[in-house]
C-alpha positions as CSV (number, residue, x, y, z in Angstrom):
1,M,-78.0,14.1,44.0
2,K,-75.3,15.9,46.1
3,I,-73.2,12.8,46.0
4,S,-73.3,12.7,42.2
5,I,-72.3,16.4,41.9
6,N,-69.5,16.0,44.4
7,F,-68.2,13.0,42.5
8,L,-68.2,14.9,39.2
9,A,-66.5,17.8,40.9
10,V,-63.7,15.5,42.2
11,V,-63.3,14.0,38.7
12,S,-63.1,17.4,37.1
13,I,-60.5,18.6,39.6
14,I,-58.4,15.4,39.0
15,F,-58.6,15.9,35.2
16,F,-57.6,19.6,35.4
17,V,-54.6,18.8,37.6
18,S,-53.5,16.0,35.3
19,F,-53.8,18.4,32.3
20,L,-51.6,20.9,34.0
21,F,-49.1,18.3,34.9
22,F,-48.6,16.7,31.5
23,N,-48.6,20.1,29.6
24,T,-46.1,21.7,31.9
25,S,-43.7,18.8,32.3
26,T,-43.1,18.1,28.6
27,P,-41.3,21.3,27.6
28,T,-39.3,21.2,30.8
29,Q,-38.0,17.7,29.9
30,A,-37.2,18.8,26.3
31,T,-35.3,21.9,27.5
32,S,-33.3,20.0,30.1
33,G,-32.5,17.3,27.5
34,A,-31.4,19.8,24.9
35,C,-27.7,18.7,25.0
36,S,-27.9,15.7,27.3
37,G,-24.7,13.7,26.9
38,H,-23.1,16.5,24.9
39,G,-21.8,18.7,27.8
40,G,-24.8,21.0,28.0
41,V,-25.9,24.0,26.0
42,S,-23.3,26.5,24.9
43,C,-24.9,29.9,25.1
44,S,-21.7,31.6,23.9
45,A,-21.9,29.7,20.7
46,G,-25.2,31.2,19.8
47,S,-27.8,29.4,17.7
48,D,-27.4,27.0,14.8
49,S,-28.5,28.0,11.3
50,D,-31.9,26.4,12.0
51,G,-32.3,28.3,15.3
52,S,-31.5,25.4,17.5
53,V,-29.0,25.3,20.3
54,I,-25.4,24.3,19.9
55,C,-23.9,21.9,22.5
56,Y,-20.5,22.4,24.2
57,D,-19.0,19.5,22.3
58,G,-20.1,21.0,19.0
59,W,-23.1,18.7,18.4
60,L,-25.7,20.4,16.2
61,G,-28.5,17.8,16.3
62,S,-30.6,19.2,19.1
63,S,-34.3,20.0,18.4
64,V,-34.5,22.6,21.1
65,S,-34.6,26.3,19.9
66,Y,-32.0,28.7,21.2
67,S,-34.7,31.3,21.9
68,S,-36.4,28.9,24.4
69,M,-33.3,28.8,26.6
70,A,-34.0,31.4,29.3
71,M,-30.4,31.1,30.6
72,C,-29.1,32.1,27.1
73,Q,-31.3,35.1,26.8
74,E,-29.9,36.8,29.9
75,D,-26.7,37.8,28.2
76,D,-26.7,37.2,24.4
77,S,-23.7,39.5,24.0
78,E,-21.4,36.6,24.6
79,T,-22.3,34.9,21.2
80,V,-19.1,34.6,19.2
81,S,-18.0,32.8,16.0
82,Y,-14.8,30.9,15.6
83,S,-12.5,30.5,12.5
84,C,-10.2,27.5,12.5
85,P,-7.4,26.6,10.0
86,A,-7.9,23.8,7.4
87,N,-8.2,20.2,8.7
88,S,-9.2,21.4,12.2
89,A,-12.4,22.2,14.2
90,Y,-13.3,24.3,17.2
91,S,-13.6,22.4,20.5
92,Y,-15.9,23.8,23.1
93,Y,-14.2,21.7,25.8
94,S,-10.8,23.2,25.3
95,N,-12.1,26.5,23.9
96,S,-9.6,26.3,21.0
97,C,-9.1,24.8,17.6
98,E,-8.0,21.2,17.4
99,C,-6.7,19.2,14.5
100,N,-9.0,16.6,13.0
101,S,-8.2,12.9,13.4
102,G,-5.2,11.8,11.3
103,Y,-3.6,15.3,11.5
104,I,-1.0,16.8,13.7
105,L,-0.4,20.4,14.7
106,D,2.8,21.8,13.2
107,G,3.1,25.5,14.2
108,S,-0.3,26.9,13.2
109,T,-1.0,24.3,10.5
110,C,-2.6,20.9,10.7
111,L,-0.6,18.5,8.6
112,S,-1.5,14.8,7.8
113,V,0.6,12.4,9.9
114,N,2.6,11.3,6.8
115,S,3.3,14.9,5.8
116,Y,4.3,15.8,9.4
117,C,6.7,12.8,9.6
118,E,8.4,13.7,6.3
119,D,8.6,17.3,7.3
120,Q,10.2,16.4,10.6
121,Y,12.4,13.5,9.7
122,G,12.7,13.6,5.9
123,D,12.0,10.9,3.3
124,N,11.7,7.2,4.0
125,T,9.3,7.8,6.9
126,Y,5.5,7.4,7.3
127,G,3.0,8.1,10.0
128,V,0.5,5.9,11.8
129,G,-1.8,7.4,14.5
130,S,0.3,10.0,16.2
131,G,3.7,8.2,15.6
132,C,6.4,8.3,12.9
133,Y,8.1,5.2,11.6
134,C,10.8,4.2,9.1
135,D,9.9,2.7,5.8
136,S,10.8,-1.0,5.1
137,G,14.5,-1.4,4.8
138,Y,15.3,1.7,6.8
139,E,16.0,2.3,10.5
140,W,16.3,5.3,12.9
141,N,19.8,6.8,13.1
142,D,21.5,7.2,16.5
143,G,19.9,10.6,17.1
144,Q,16.5,9.5,15.8
145,T,16.4,12.5,13.5
146,A,16.2,10.5,10.2
147,C,15.8,7.0,8.7
148,D,18.9,5.5,7.2
149,L,19.2,2.6,4.9
150,I,19.8,-0.7,6.7
151,V,23.0,-2.3,5.5
152,V,23.3,-5.9,6.5
153,E,26.9,-7.1,6.8
154,E,26.1,-10.4,5.0
155,E,24.4,-8.6,2.1
156,A,27.4,-6.3,1.8
157,E,29.8,-9.3,1.7
158,E,27.5,-11.0,-0.8
159,A,27.5,-8.0,-3.1
160,E,31.3,-7.8,-2.9
161,A,31.6,-11.4,-3.8
162,I,29.3,-10.9,-6.8
163,N,31.3,-7.9,-8.0
164,E,34.5,-10.0,-7.7
165,T,32.8,-12.6,-9.9
166,L,31.7,-10.0,-12.4
167,E,35.3,-8.9,-12.7
168,T,36.0,-12.2,-14.5
169,V,33.7,-10.9,-17.3
170,A,34.7,-7.4,-18.3
171,P,32.0,-5.2,-19.8
172,D,33.8,-5.0,-23.1
173,E,34.7,-8.7,-23.2
174,T,33.1,-10.6,-26.0
175,I,31.7,-14.0,-25.0
176,E,32.4,-16.7,-27.6
177,L,29.0,-18.1,-28.7
178,P,28.5,-21.8,-29.6
179,T,28.6,-22.4,-33.3
180,A,26.1,-25.2,-33.3
181,G,22.6,-23.9,-33.7
182,S,23.6,-20.6,-35.0
183,Y,20.8,-18.4,-36.1
184,D,19.6,-18.8,-39.7
185,S,17.4,-15.9,-40.8
186,I,15.9,-18.0,-43.6
187,K,14.6,-20.5,-41.0
188,K,13.2,-17.9,-38.6
189,D,9.9,-19.2,-37.1
190,T,7.7,-16.5,-35.5
191,I,5.3,-19.0,-34.0
192,L,8.1,-21.0,-32.3
193,I,9.7,-17.8,-31.0
194,T,6.5,-16.6,-29.4
195,R,6.0,-20.0,-27.7
196,L,9.6,-20.0,-26.3
197,T,9.6,-16.4,-25.1
198,G,10.8,-16.2,-21.4
199,Y,12.1,-19.8,-21.4
200,I,15.6,-21.1,-20.8
201,L,16.7,-23.3,-23.7
202,L,19.3,-26.1,-23.4
203,Q,21.0,-27.4,-26.4
204,A,20.2,-31.1,-26.0
205,E,22.4,-32.2,-28.9
206,E,25.5,-30.4,-27.6
207,H,26.8,-29.9,-24.0
208,G,23.6,-28.4,-22.5
209,E,24.5,-24.8,-23.4
210,A,21.8,-22.4,-22.0
211,W,20.0,-19.6,-23.8
212,Y,17.5,-17.2,-22.3
213,V,14.8,-15.9,-24.7
214,N,14.2,-12.3,-23.5
215,P,10.5,-11.4,-23.6
216,A,11.3,-7.8,-24.3
217,D,12.9,-8.4,-27.7
218,S,12.3,-12.1,-28.4
219,I,16.0,-12.6,-28.9
220,R,18.0,-15.5,-27.2
221,Y,21.1,-14.7,-25.2
222,Y,23.8,-17.2,-24.3
223,M,23.9,-17.8,-20.5
224,K,27.5,-19.0,-20.2
225,D,27.7,-19.1,-16.3
226,G,26.7,-17.4,-13.1
227,A,28.5,-14.2,-13.9
228,V,26.6,-13.8,-17.2
229,A,23.4,-14.8,-15.5
230,Y,23.9,-11.9,-13.1
231,Q,24.5,-9.5,-15.9
232,M,21.2,-10.7,-17.5
233,M,19.4,-10.1,-14.2
234,R,20.5,-6.5,-14.1
235,S,20.2,-5.9,-17.9
236,F,16.9,-7.5,-18.5
237,G,15.3,-7.0,-15.1
238,L,11.9,-5.2,-14.9
239,G,11.3,-3.0,-11.8
240,I,8.3,-3.9,-9.7
241,T,6.8,-2.4,-6.5
242,D,6.5,-4.4,-3.3
243,A,2.7,-4.0,-3.5
244,D,2.5,-5.7,-7.0
245,L,5.2,-8.3,-6.2
246,V,3.2,-9.8,-3.3
247,K,0.3,-10.4,-5.7
248,I,2.4,-13.0,-7.4
249,P,2.8,-16.3,-5.5
250,S,6.3,-17.3,-4.5
251,V,8.0,-20.7,-4.2
252,E,11.2,-21.6,-2.3
253,D,13.1,-23.2,-5.1
254,A,12.8,-24.7,-8.6
255,T,11.8,-28.1,-7.1
256,E,8.7,-26.6,-5.4
257,A,7.9,-24.7,-8.6
258,N,7.4,-28.0,-10.4
259,L,5.2,-29.4,-7.5
260,V,2.8,-26.6,-6.9
261,G,-0.1,-25.7,-9.2
262,G,0.2,-22.9,-11.7
263,V,-1.6,-19.6,-11.5
264,C,-1.3,-18.4,-15.1
265,N,-5.0,-18.8,-15.8
266,T,-6.2,-17.1,-12.5
267,N,-3.6,-14.4,-11.9
268,S,-3.6,-11.8,-14.7
269,L,-0.6,-9.9,-13.2
270,A,1.6,-13.0,-12.9
271,N,0.6,-14.1,-16.4
272,S,1.5,-10.7,-17.9
273,V,5.1,-11.0,-16.6
274,K,5.8,-14.8,-17.0
275,G,9.3,-15.6,-18.1
276,K,10.5,-12.2,-17.0
277,I,13.1,-11.2,-14.4
278,L,11.6,-8.8,-11.8
279,L,13.7,-6.4,-9.6
280,Q,12.4,-5.0,-6.2
281,V,13.0,-1.3,-6.8
282,Q,11.7,-0.4,-3.3
283,Q,14.2,-2.7,-1.6
284,H,17.7,-3.7,-2.6
285,G,17.0,-4.8,-6.1
286,E,16.3,-8.4,-5.2
287,A,15.7,-10.5,-8.4
288,W,12.9,-12.9,-9.1
289,Y,12.3,-15.1,-12.1
290,I,8.7,-15.8,-13.0
291,D,8.4,-19.4,-14.1
292,P,6.7,-19.3,-17.6
293,D,5.0,-22.6,-16.9
294,T,3.4,-21.9,-13.5
295,C,3.7,-18.1,-13.2
296,N,5.1,-18.5,-9.7
297,R,8.1,-16.3,-8.7
298,I,11.4,-17.7,-7.5
299,Y,14.1,-15.7,-5.7
300,M,17.5,-15.5,-7.3
301,K,19.9,-14.6,-4.6
302,D,22.9,-14.1,-6.9
303,G,24.3,-15.0,-10.3
304,D,25.1,-18.6,-9.4
305,S,21.7,-19.3,-8.0
306,A,20.1,-17.6,-11.0
307,Y,22.1,-19.8,-13.3
308,T,21.1,-23.0,-11.4
309,I,17.4,-22.1,-11.1
310,M,17.0,-21.0,-14.7
311,R,18.8,-24.1,-16.0
312,F,16.6,-26.4,-13.8
313,L,13.5,-24.9,-15.3
314,S,14.8,-25.0,-18.9
315,L,13.5,-26.7,-22.0
316,G,15.6,-29.0,-24.2
317,I,15.9,-27.9,-27.8
318,S,17.5,-29.3,-31.0
319,N,20.1,-27.3,-32.9
320,D,17.7,-27.0,-35.9
321,D,14.9,-25.4,-33.8
322,L,17.4,-23.2,-32.0
323,S,18.7,-21.8,-35.3
324,K,15.1,-20.5,-35.9
325,V,15.4,-18.1,-33.0
326,P,17.4,-14.9,-33.4
327,S,20.4,-14.6,-31.1
328,G,22.1,-11.6,-29.5
329,E,24.8,-10.5,-27.1
330,I,24.5,-8.7,-23.8
């Protein structure tokens, strides 16, 4: 009988010790892990709105109550609040306000990287990360205080050559129009005009005179030579951003345009500008012709190349049908 009592006594003692162990270790573990991995508990930050502790790195997800932290109760007078400017947050590591990601400190204000770059270096700049860069087509000046337009010597020579070519066609000079196929208002054919909009027409019964049917007004204009073609590029060109231009497939030349597949049925943007001349307004005004058959774009370097490309992609037309399309002068 004594053996049984002693055995029960031992079991009772073991159970009691185990009970004390598990009930005293749990809160200790929770307290010590209040801000584990977050720099520890910041007593000076006080309690969160739900009464929990605030960690040194600003983490507010702890489930441990501020009042349970004995070390914080010793001197609660250090609890302070911080007010930081817009686009910044208080850092308990540096004990100061720091700009949010994507913002840079400019005096006492946190600006977006783009705004900071424009403020420091002017227009034609943008920011990535913590650095400032020049827009496409621009480069840093010698002092790296602003971004200047890149002037390529070859492009300057090319522009000068084009201007010299244009001097052969003065702005007030009247270009003599071919008499064959002259417009006859009685024969005007609206359906035919709509079908030919944006195309280059060649008088098959004459000497291959070329006419461009401008989509903007459905009027045909005589494309006498490269100089006139250049005038057409500048007069009829529609400005387009780089972002929209890249959505339209490009081909190297007119030959490739006839070999590759068309995108008119799958590319709504390309289809909406087919037959038009597009100018890159965010670059140097480079001109592109959108082939009305395939909706691919072709680069027209200058007036002569425009004249060649547009004639290559032309349609033959009789004098009778040509007379059904209104004509105009640039």
